[in-house]
C-alpha positions in Angstrom: -15.0 -5.0 29.5 -12.3 -2.4 30.0 -10.9 -2.0 33.5 -10.7 1.6 34.7 -7.2 2.7 35.7 -6.2 6.0 37.3 -2.7 7.0 36.2 -0.8 9.3 38.6 2.8 10.2 39.0 5.0 8.7 41.7 5.7 12.3 42.9 2.0 12.8 43.9 1.8 9.3 45.3 4.7 10.0 47.7 3.3 13.4 48.5 -0.1 12.0 49.3 1.4 9.3 51.4 3.5 11.7 53.5 0.6 14.1 53.8 -1.7 11.4 55.0 0.8 10.0 57.5 1.5 13.6 58.7 -2.2 14.4 59.0 -2.9 11.2 61.0 0.0 11.7 63.3 -0.9 15.4 63.9 -4.5 14.5 64.6 -3.6 11.7 67.0 -1.1 13.9 68.9 -3.6 16.8 68.9 -6.3 14.6 70.5 -3.8 13.3 73.1 -2.6 16.8 73.9 -6.1 18.2 74.0 -7.4 15.4 76.3 -4.3 15.6 78.6 -4.5 19.4 78.9 -8.2 19.4 79.6 -7.9 16.7 82.3 -5.0 18.5 83.9 -6.9 21.9 84.0 -10.0 20.2 85.4 -8.0 18.5 88.1 -6.4 21.8 89.0 -9.7 23.5 89.1 -11.2 20.8 91.3 -8.3 21.0 93.7 -8.6 24.8 93.9 -12.3 24.7 94.4 -12.0 22.1 97.2 -9.4 24.1 99.0 -11.5 27.2 98.7 -14.7 25.6 100.2 -12.6 24.0 103.0 -11.2 27.5 103.8 -14.7 28.9 103.9 -16.0 26.1 106.1 -13.1 26.5 108.6 -13.4 30.3 108.8 -17.1 30.8 108.8 -18.9 27.7 110.1 -17.8 28.0 113.7 -18.5 31.7 113.8 -22.0 31.4 112.4 -21.4 33.8 109.6 -22.9 33.7 106.2 -20.7 31.8 103.8 -18.6 34.0 101.5 -17.4 33.8 97.8 -20.8 32.4 96.7 -20.7 29.3 98.9 -24.1 28.0 100.0 -25.5 25.7 102.6 -27.6 22.8 101.4 -27.6 24.2 97.9 -30.6 22.6 96.1 -28.7 22.7 92.8 -25.9 20.6 94.3 -25.5 17.5 92.1 -27.0 14.4 93.7 -23.8 12.4 93.5 -21.8 15.0 95.3 -24.6 15.5 97.9 -24.7 11.8 98.8 -20.9 11.8 99.2 -21.0 14.9 101.5 -23.8 13.5 103.7 -21.7 10.3 104.1 -19.1 12.5 105.8 -16.7 12.8 102.9 -15.6 15.9 101.0 -15.5 15.8 97.2 -15.6 17.6 93.9 -17.7 17.1 90.8 -17.6 18.4 87.2 -21.1 19.1 85.8 -21.2 19.2 82.0 -23.6 21.4 80.1 -24.3 21.0 76.4 -24.2 24.7 75.4 -22.0 26.4 78.1 -18.8 25.8 80.0 -18.8 23.0 82.5 -19.1 23.8 86.3 -16.7 22.6 89.0 -18.4 21.8 92.3 -16.8 21.3 95.7 -18.6 20.2 98.9 -17.6 19.5 102.5 -19.8 18.2 105.3 -20.4 20.3 108.4 -20.8 18.9 111.9 -24.5 19.8 112.2 -25.4 17.6 109.2 -25.4 20.4 106.7 -23.4 20.5 103.5 -21.4 23.6 102.4 -20.8 23.7 98.6 -19.2 26.0 96.1 -19.2 26.0 92.3 -17.7 28.0 89.5 -17.8 27.7 85.8 -14.8 26.3 83.9 -14.7 29.5 81.7 -11.1 30.6 81.9 -9.7 27.1 81.6 -12.1 26.4 78.7 -10.8 29.5 76.9 -7.3 28.2 77.4 -8.3 24.8 76.0 -9.8 26.5 72.9 -6.6 28.5 72.4 -4.6 25.3 72.7 -6.9 23.6 70.2 -6.4 26.5 67.8 -2.6 26.2 68.2 -2.9 22.4 67.6 -4.9 22.9 64.4 -2.4 25.5 63.1 0.5 23.2 64.0 -1.2 20.2 62.3 -1.8 22.1 59.1 1.8 23.3 59.2 2.9 19.6 59.5 0.7 18.5 56.6 1.8 21.4 54.4 5.5 20.8 55.3 5.1 17.1 54.7 3.5 17.7 51.4 6.3 20.0 50.3 8.8 17.4 51.4 6.9 14.8 49.5 6.9 16.9 46.4 10.7 17.4 46.7 11.5 13.8 47.4 9.0 12.4 44.9 10.1 14.9 42.2 13.7 13.8 42.6 12.7 10.1 42.2 10.3 10.9 39.4 13.0 12.8 37.5 15.4 9.9 37.8 12.8 7.4 36.6 11.9 9.7 33.7 15.5 9.9 32.7 15.8 6.1 33.0 12.6 5.6 30.9 13.9 8.1 28.2 17.2 6.3 28.0 15.5 2.9 27.9 13.4 4.2 25.0 16.5 5.2 23.1 17.9 1.8 23.7 14.7 0.2 22.4 15.0 2.4 19.3 18.3 0.9 18.5 20.9 3.3 20.0 23.6 1.0 21.3 25.7 3.7 22.9 23.1 4.8 25.5 23.4 3.5 29.1 20.6 4.0 31.5 22.8 4.3 34.5 24.8 7.2 32.9 21.5 8.9 32.0 20.2 8.7 35.5 23.3 10.1 37.1 23.1 11.7 40.5 25.1 11.2 43.8 22.4 9.3 45.7 22.3 5.6 45.1 18.9 3.9 45.4 16.7 1.4 43.7 16.6 3.5 40.6 20.3 2.7 40.1 19.6 -1.0 40.6 16.9 -0.8 37.9 19.2 1.1 35.6 22.0 -1.4 35.9 19.5 -4.3 35.3 18.2 -2.6 32.2 21.8 -1.9 31.0 22.7 -5.5 31.6 19.6 -6.7 29.7 20.3 -4.3 26.8 23.9 -5.6 26.6 22.8 -9.2 26.6 20.2 -8.5 23.9 22.7 -6.6 21.9 25.2 -9.4 22.1 22.5 -11.9 21.1 21.3 -9.8 18.2 24.9 -9.3 17.1 25.6 -13.0 17.3 22.4 -13.8 15.3 23.4 -11.2 12.7 26.8 -12.7 12.3 25.4 -16.1 12.0 22.9 -15.0 9.4 25.6 -13.1 7.5 28.0 -16.0 7.7 25.4 -18.5 6.4 24.4 -16.2 3.6 28.0 -15.5 2.7 28.8 -19.2 2.7 25.8 -19.9 0.5 26.9 -17.5 -2.2 29.6 -19.8 -3.6 27.4 -23.0 -4.0 24.5 -20.9 -5.3 26.7 -19.3 -7.9 28.0 -22.8 -8.8 24.4 -24.0 -9.0 23.5 -21.2 -11.4 26.6 -22.0 -13.6 25.7 -25.6 -13.7 22.1 -24.8 -14.6 23.3 -22.9 -17.6 25.0 -26.1 -18.9 21.7 -28.1 -18.7 20.0 -28.9 -22.0 17.0 -26.6 -22.9 13.7 -27.7 -21.5 11.1 -27.1 -18.9 13.0 -28.9 -16.1 16.0 -26.7 -16.9 13.9 -23.5 -16.7 12.5 -24.6 -13.3 16.0 -25.3 -12.0 17.3 -21.9 -13.2 14.3 -20.1 -11.8 14.8 -21.6 -8.3 18.5 -21.1 -8.4 18.1 -17.4 -9.3 15.4 -17.0 -6.6 17.8 -18.6 -4.1 20.6 -16.2 -5.2 18.3 -13.2 -4.8 17.3 -14.5 -1.3 21.0 -14.8 -0.3 21.8 -11.3 -1.5 18.8 -9.9 0.3 19.8 -11.7 3.6 23.3 -10.2 3.2 21.9 -6.8 2.7 19.6 -7.1 5.8 22.7 -8.2 7.8 24.6 -5.1 6.7 21.7 -2.8 7.5 21.3 -4.5 11.0 25.0 -3.8 11.7 24.3 0.0 11.6 27.6 0.4 9.6 26.0 1.6 6.4 26.6 5.2 5.4 24.8 7.2 2.8 26.7 8.7 -0.2 24.8 12.0 -0.6 24.1 13.9 -3.7 21.7 16.7 -4.6 18.9 15.4 -6.9 15.6 16.7 -8.1 13.3 14.3 -6.4 10.4 14.5 -8.8 12.5 14.0 -11.9 14.5 11.2 -10.3 11.4 9.3 -9.1 9.8 9.7 -12.6 12.8 8.2 -14.4 13.3 5.3 -12.0 9.6 4.4 -11.9 9.4 4.4 -15.7 12.5 2.2 -15.8 11.4 -0.2 -13.1 7.6 -0.4 -13.8 6.4 1.4 -16.9 2.8 0.6 -16.2 2.8 2.5 -12.9 1.5 6.1 -12.9 3.6 9.0 -11.7 2.3 12.3 -10.5 4.6 15.2 -9.4 2.6 17.6 -7.2 5.7 19.6 -6.2 9.3 19.0 -7.1 12.2 19.7 -4.7 16.0 19.3 -4.6 17.0 16.9 -1.9 20.3 15.7 -0.6 20.2 11.9 -0.5 21.8 8.7 -1.8 20.4 7.9 -5.3 21.3 4.3 -5.1 19.6 3.6 -1.8 16.6 5.7 -2.8 16.2 3.6 -6.0 16.5 0.5 -3.9 13.6 1.7 -1.7 11.4 2.6 -4.7 12.1 -0.7 -6.4 11.2 -2.7 -3.3 8.0 -0.7 -2.7 6.9 -1.1 -6.4 7.7 -4.8 -6.3 5.7 -5.3 -3.1 2.8 -3.4 -4.7 3.0 -5.4 -7.9 3.2 -8.8 -6.0 0.6 -8.3 -3.3 -1.6 -5.5 -4.6 -3.6 -4.8 -7.7 -3.3 -2.2 -10.4 -3.4 0.6 -10.9 -0.2 1.5 -9.0 0.3 5.2 -8.4 3.4 7.0 -7.3 3.0 10.6 -6.1 5.8 13.1 -5.3 5.0 16.1 -3.2 8.0 18.0 -2.0 10.1 15.6 0.0 7.3 13.0 0.3 7.0 10.0 -2.0 3.8 7.9 -1.9 3.4 4.5 -3.5 -0.2 3.2 -3.6 -1.9 0.1 -5.0 -5.5 -0.9 -5.1 -5.2 -4.4 -3.5 -6.4 -5.8 -0.2 -4.1 -3.6 1.9 -1.3 -4.3 4.3 -1.9 -7.0 7.0 -2.7 -5.8 10.5 0.5 -7.3 11.9 2.6 -5.1 9.5 0.6 -2.0 10.4 1.0 -2.7 14.1 4.6 -4.0 14.3 6.2 -2.9 11.0 7.9 -5.1 8.4 9.2 -8.4 9.6 11.6 -10.6 7.7 10.5 -14.0 6.6 6.9 -13.3 7.5 4.9 -15.6 5.2 1.6 -17.3 5.2 -1.9 -16.1 5.6 -0.8 -12.8 7.3 0.7 -11.6 4.0 -1.5 -10.3 1.3 -0.7 -13.1 -1.2 0.5 -15.7 1.2 4.0 -15.9 -0.5 7.3 -14.1 -0.3 10.2 -13.9 2.2 9.2 -10.6 3.8 12.6 -9.1 3.1 11.5 -6.4 0.6 9.9 -4.0 3.0 12.5 -4.9 5.7 15.2 -3.8 3.3 13.3 -0.7 2.3 12.9 0.3 5.9 16.6 -0.3 6.6 17.7 1.8 3.6 15.3 4.6 4.7 16.9 4.5 8.1 20.3 5.0 6.5 18.9 8.0 4.6 17.6 9.5 7.8 14.1 9.1 6.3 10.8 7.8 7.7 8.9 5.0 6.1 5.2 4.6 7.1 2.5 2.2 6.1 -1.3 2.5 6.1 -4.4 1.2 4.3 -7.0 3.2 2.4 -10.5 2.3 3.3 -13.1 1.4 0.7 -15.7 4.0 -0.1 -18.0 4.6 2.8 -15.4 3.9 5.5 -12.7 5.7 7.3 -9.0 5.0 6.6 -7.8 1.8 8.2 -11.3 0.6 9.0 -13.5 -2.0 7.3 -12.7 -3.2 3.8 -9.5 -1.9 2.3 -9.2 -0.2 -1.1 -5.5 -0.3 -1.3 -2.2 0.1 0.6 -0.1 3.2 0.8 3.6 3.3 1.6 4.9 6.8 2.3 8.6 7.8 2.3 9.4 11.0 4.1 12.8 12.4 3.2 14.5 14.6 5.8 15.1 18.3 5.4 18.7 18.0 6.4 21.1 15.3 5.4 21.6 12.6 8.0 24.8 12.9 10.1 24.8 9.2 11.3 23.0 6.0 10.4 19.6 5.9 11.9 19.6 9.4 13.2 15.9 9.6 12.4 13.6 6.9 13.7 11.4 4.8 11.5 7.7 5.4 12.4 5.0 2.9 11.7 1.6 4.5 11.7 -1.5 2.4 12.3 -4.0 1.9 9.6 
């Protein structure tokens, strides 16, 4: 069961985080300011109302006049809480809330004759001020969120650009460019965790490069040291008397010599020091002659011929290895097609193993993963390395049996495709090798 994952950029994550924090902060401050302002306005209104009713009581009660400014004696609408407080001989105020209109502020004072003088006014003007304040708070909160989002885009974009540069440089390192350094690619004046990551990747790349170089030197040294005893073994085998044992010894000695030469060639290709000696050749005619010489039983079809600038010796080496691989692991007929700058070699065997399609050729890969279960796995490795020197691409895929799609179900053959470049390579490995899935 596949787990659902949502992929988002770090820029938008930072923007969302800043916007969320800004929004929460703005809402919290707005609520505090709204509450504090409303309480302050209500307290001011209550104090003013109480002073007003006291003034009316002092001026008019002794003179027996009718209360002014809307004040009333023993108002039946006086809230019970405030009435009880006034009858107990205390003055007070009360805020009466209404669901669909502004609240009313009441003030009441007791009179000497047991009566209660009260006054009330709606909280309209102050309520309008609170609404204006709320509107200003909403606008300010939106401004904070928008400003925070813009800041998040700016900061996140800077970090995202640095990380993308680091990823691109790391990808080039993974493709075999030893000159690239992630720290130099990231650049910038600011020093942050991206620089720590870049330095760690550079250190890892240097360590891997040193290890690979040490392994390559060891492989080359071992193969070089084996050449002399293997040559001596072949010479001694020639002196043995004729017979079946002698033939077996010669055959194994020759196989060992071929293996040593292949290992040396792989070591040279791994060192990235090989350079192509370019010549202009007619690709169709060249492939036709070489295939006829190397494997006369293979068919050749020239769909379109083209003049290419390449190294004939290395191109012949690639063709020879692809034909040898098809003959060893595939089944006839073997067909070679030339179409412009593209050369296809197809057999009708069980197809390439899944590991090769997924990871590309691997040296010394033997056993059940190979199509015939034998071999050293160096032929396609050398062909891939020589293609890299030519600036070409070498791809591998399987042809599905009738009734199925390519790469699915039973295979009806393997296809190796060599794509020669339009322009001659300027440096070894200037064009990457691409492995297409089946």
